C-alpha positions as CSV (number, residue, x, y, z in Angstrom):
1,X,-6.0,6.4,-45.1
2,X,-8.5,6.2,-42.4
3,X,-9.2,3.2,-40.1
4,X,-11.9,1.6,-42.2
5,X,-9.6,1.6,-45.2
6,X,-6.8,0.0,-43.2
7,X,-9.2,-2.7,-41.9
8,X,-10.5,-3.4,-45.4
9,X,-7.0,-3.7,-46.7
10,X,-6.1,-6.2,-43.9
11,X,-9.2,-8.3,-44.5
12,X,-8.5,-8.5,-48.2
13,X,-5.0,-9.7,-47.5
14,X,-6.4,-12.5,-45.4
15,X,-9.0,-13.2,-48.1
16,X,-6.5,-13.4,-50.9
17,X,-4.0,-15.6,-49.0
18,X,-6.7,-18.0,-47.8
19,X,-6.6,-20.3,-50.9
20,X,-3.0,-21.1,-50.0
21,X,-4.2,-23.1,-47.0
22,X,-4.5,-26.7,-48.0
23,X,-6.3,-27.9,-44.9
24,X,-10.0,-27.5,-45.5
25,X,-10.8,-26.9,-41.8
26,X,-8.2,-24.1,-41.4
27,X,-9.3,-22.7,-44.8
28,X,-12.9,-22.4,-43.6
29,X,-11.8,-20.9,-40.2
30,X,-9.6,-18.3,-42.1
31,X,-12.5,-17.4,-44.4
32,X,-14.8,-17.0,-41.4
33,X,-12.2,-14.6,-39.9
34,X,-12.2,-12.7,-43.2
35,X,-16.0,-12.5,-43.1
36,X,-16.0,-11.1,-39.6
37,X,-13.5,-8.5,-40.8
38,X,-15.9,-7.5,-43.7
39,X,-18.8,-7.4,-41.2
40,X,-16.8,-5.0,-38.9
41,X,-15.9,-2.9,-42.0
42,X,-19.5,-2.9,-43.1
43,X,-20.6,-1.7,-39.7
44,X,-18.0,1.1,-39.8
45,X,-19.3,2.5,-43.1
46,X,-22.9,1.6,-42.4
47,X,-23.3,-0.9,-45.3
48,X,-26.1,-3.4,-44.5
49,X,-25.6,-5.5,-47.6
50,X,-22.0,-6.2,-46.8
51,X,-23.0,-7.0,-43.2
52,X,-25.8,-9.3,-44.2
53,X,-23.9,-11.2,-47.0
54,X,-20.9,-11.9,-44.8
55,X,-23.0,-12.8,-41.8
56,X,-24.8,-15.4,-43.9
57,X,-21.4,-16.7,-45.3
58,X,-19.9,-16.9,-41.8
59,X,-23.0,-18.8,-40.5
60,X,-22.8,-21.4,-43.3
61,X,-19.1,-21.8,-42.9
62,X,-19.4,-22.3,-39.1
63,X,-21.9,-25.1,-39.8
64,X,-19.2,-26.8,-42.0
65,X,-16.5,-26.1,-39.4
66,X,-18.6,-27.9,-36.8
67,X,-19.1,-30.8,-39.2
68,X,-15.4,-31.0,-39.9
69,X,-14.6,-31.0,-36.2
70,X,-17.1,-33.9,-35.6
71,X,-15.5,-35.9,-38.4
72,X,-12.1,-35.4,-37.0
73,X,-13.0,-36.3,-33.4
74,X,-11.1,-39.4,-32.4
75,X,-13.2,-42.6,-32.4
76,X,-12.6,-45.9,-30.7
77,X,-12.9,-49.3,-32.2
78,X,-13.6,-52.5,-30.2
79,X,-11.0,-55.2,-30.1
80,X,-12.5,-57.2,-33.0
81,X,-12.8,-54.1,-35.1
82,X,-9.2,-53.1,-34.3
83,X,-7.9,-56.5,-35.3
84,X,-9.7,-56.5,-38.6
85,X,-8.7,-52.9,-39.3
86,X,-5.1,-53.3,-38.6
87,X,-4.6,-56.7,-40.3
88,X,-6.9,-56.5,-43.3
89,X,-7.9,-52.9,-44.0
90,X,-5.0,-50.7,-42.9
91,X,-5.4,-48.2,-45.8
92,X,-8.8,-47.0,-44.3
93,X,-8.8,-44.4,-41.6
94,X,-10.6,-45.5,-38.4
95,X,-13.7,-43.5,-39.3
96,X,-13.8,-44.9,-42.9
97,X,-13.4,-48.4,-41.5
98,X,-16.3,-48.0,-39.0
99,X,-18.5,-46.9,-41.9
100,X,-17.4,-49.9,-43.9
101,X,-17.9,-52.2,-40.9
102,X,-21.5,-51.1,-40.5
103,X,-22.2,-51.9,-44.2
104,X,-21.8,-55.6,-43.2
105,X,-23.5,-57.9,-40.8
106,X,-22.5,-60.2,-38.0
107,X,-22.6,-63.9,-38.6
108,X,-22.1,-66.8,-36.2
109,X,-21.8,-69.9,-38.3
110,X,-21.1,-73.6,-38.1
111,X,-21.5,-74.5,-41.8
112,X,-20.1,-74.3,-45.3
113,X,-20.0,-70.7,-46.4
114,X,-18.6,-71.1,-49.9
115,X,-19.3,-74.1,-52.1
116,X,-16.9,-74.9,-54.9
117,X,-18.5,-74.4,-58.3
118,X,-21.2,-72.0,-57.1
119,X,-21.3,-68.2,-57.1
120,X,-20.1,-66.3,-54.0
121,X,-22.5,-63.5,-53.1
122,X,-20.6,-62.3,-50.1
123,X,-17.2,-61.3,-48.9
124,X,-16.5,-62.6,-45.4
125,X,-14.0,-61.9,-42.6
126,X,-13.2,-64.6,-40.0
127,X,-13.1,-62.7,-36.7
128,X,-12.9,-65.7,-34.3
129,X,-12.6,-69.4,-34.9
130,X,-11.1,-71.4,-37.8
131,X,-11.9,-72.0,-41.5
132,X,-11.1,-75.0,-43.7
133,X,-10.5,-74.5,-47.4
134,X,-11.0,-77.5,-49.5
135,X,-9.7,-77.6,-53.1
136,X,-9.5,-80.5,-55.5
137,X,-5.8,-80.9,-54.5
138,X,-5.7,-80.3,-50.7
139,X,-7.2,-78.8,-47.6
140,X,-5.8,-76.0,-45.5
141,X,-6.8,-74.3,-42.3
142,X,-7.2,-70.5,-41.9
143,X,-6.9,-68.6,-38.7
144,X,-8.5,-65.2,-37.8
145,X,-8.4,-62.6,-39.1
146,X,-8.7,-63.7,-42.7
147,X,-10.7,-62.5,-45.7
148,X,-12.5,-65.0,-47.9
149,X,-14.6,-64.5,-51.0
150,X,-12.6,-61.5,-52.2
151,X,-11.2,-63.4,-55.2
152,X,-14.7,-64.0,-56.4
153,X,-15.5,-60.4,-55.8
154,X,-12.6,-59.3,-57.9
155,X,-13.3,-61.8,-60.7
156,X,-17.0,-61.2,-60.7
157,X,-19.8,-62.4,-58.4
158,X,-21.1,-64.8,-61.0
159,X,-17.7,-66.6,-61.4
160,X,-18.0,-69.9,-59.6
161,X,-15.8,-70.5,-56.6
162,X,-12.7,-72.8,-57.1
163,X,-12.8,-74.1,-53.5
164,X,-15.2,-74.7,-50.7
165,X,-14.8,-72.9,-47.4
166,X,-16.3,-74.2,-44.1
167,X,-16.1,-73.2,-40.5
168,X,-14.3,-75.6,-38.1
169,X,-16.8,-75.6,-35.3
170,X,-18.6,-72.4,-34.5
171,X,-17.0,-69.3,-36.0
172,X,-17.7,-65.6,-35.6
173,X,-17.6,-63.7,-38.9
174,X,-18.5,-60.4,-40.6
175,X,-20.1,-60.5,-44.1
176,X,-20.7,-57.9,-46.8
177,X,-22.9,-58.6,-49.8
178,X,-21.0,-58.2,-53.0
179,X,-23.8,-56.0,-54.4
180,X,-23.3,-53.7,-51.4
181,X,-19.6,-53.5,-52.1
182,X,-20.1,-52.7,-55.7
183,X,-22.6,-50.0,-54.9
184,X,-20.1,-48.5,-52.5
185,X,-18.6,-46.6,-55.4
186,X,-21.7,-44.5,-55.4
187,X,-22.9,-44.7,-51.8
188,X,-19.5,-44.3,-50.1
189,X,-17.0,-43.2,-52.8
190,X,-14.2,-42.4,-50.3
191,X,-14.1,-46.1,-49.2
192,X,-13.7,-47.5,-52.7
193,X,-10.0,-46.9,-53.3
194,X,-8.6,-48.0,-49.8
195,X,-11.0,-51.1,-49.9
196,X,-9.7,-52.2,-53.3
197,X,-6.1,-51.4,-52.3
198,X,-6.4,-53.5,-49.2
199,X,-8.0,-56.5,-50.8
200,X,-5.5,-56.4,-53.6
201,X,-2.6,-56.4,-51.1
202,X,-4.3,-59.3,-49.4
203,X,-4.6,-61.3,-52.6
204,X,-1.0,-60.6,-53.5
205,X,0.1,-61.9,-50.1
206,X,-2.0,-65.1,-50.5
207,X,-0.5,-65.8,-53.9
208,X,3.0,-65.3,-52.7
209,X,2.6,-67.9,-49.9
């Protein structure tokens, strides 16, 4: 067995074992190494087709590797984002949460944001300040961070609210249109499951109190 045969055998071993790697980044790195091996083997036997095909595969894989490295690069959340992420949406990674955050908009309000008997077109998070929730039976105060409007989102945006929610003085909030959240299944599918899990956990905690 000459050197080129030994090299080809080694490359095939790497290529065959690569699917056992569960991490996508390391799988791509391993396949690039295998492609480089095929390129070296192609050069040794003067096979331009093998060289060209594997060079193209390696180049495309390197693009994906760079993309994966960028996605795994640590990101920093500001204090408000960290508070909301840790308290209300812990199932999301920081990167997923940042994407979710930018789907919403900032709101500085001193008004009623939910009216009993009317549809609720937004889900809101209180970031700073205080909210008052008025029902037919009583009135309660909510401190930041707290999610409001999520019950209407779960029940359906056309179901009227059972309570009114107003800010107590000026409050800083983040709002997401329910239409945007429902479209998230198509636009950002990776966010859907952690989002639903977290609002479900929040609703269960509210009911248990």
